[in-house]
N, C-alpha and C positions, 0 to 999 in steps of 0.2 A: 504494500500500500504506500509506504513511504517512498519507494523508488519511483512509483507511478507519479506521485505528487512532484517529485524533483524533476522528472522528465517533462511533465506538463508545464511546470514553471519555466524550464529552459526553452521549450518550444514557444511559449507565449513571449518570453523575454526576448528571444532572438527574432521573433516575428515582428515585434514592435520597434526594433532598431531601424534606423535609416542610415544610408551611406554617408560618410563624412568626406567632404572635399578638403583634404589637407595635404600638405607637402612636407616631407621630412627630408632635408638634404643629407647627403652622405656624411658630412662632418658632425652631425648631431650625435651619432652613435659613439664616436670617439670622445666627444665632449662629455657625454653621460658616463662613459667608462672612466674617463679621467677624473670626473667629479667624485664618483663612488670610490675610486682608488684613493683619492686624497682624504675622503672622510674616514676610510678604514685606517689609513696611516695616522690621522689625527687622533683617533680613538686609541690606537696602539701606543702612540707617543704619550698620551695622557695617562694610560695605565702604567707605562714604564716610568714616567715621572713620579707617579704616586708611590710605586714600589721603591724607587730610588730614594725618595724622601723618607719613607717609613723605615727602610732598612739600612740606610747609609751610616748613620751614627753607630748603631750596634755593631755592624761589620767593621767599621773603622776602629772602634774600641777593642774588638777582638784581635785585629791585626796589630794594633799598637801594643796590646798586652803580650802578644806572642813575640813581638820584636824586643820588648824590654827584657823578657826572660832569656 
């Protein structure tokens, strides 16, 4: 029953759509990929900065204590 409802919904939804007259130039794909790549790098840099800030002093103290011994 549920599959039939989903199928009916898809048929009605796809039947009500109209064609869109739009142009996507070839450079748009590269721009989108570049933007997503930069967002991923920004998130990774923020995570790395957080961990560096949280663990820098304890690690520094450990190595300084090892050097003193």
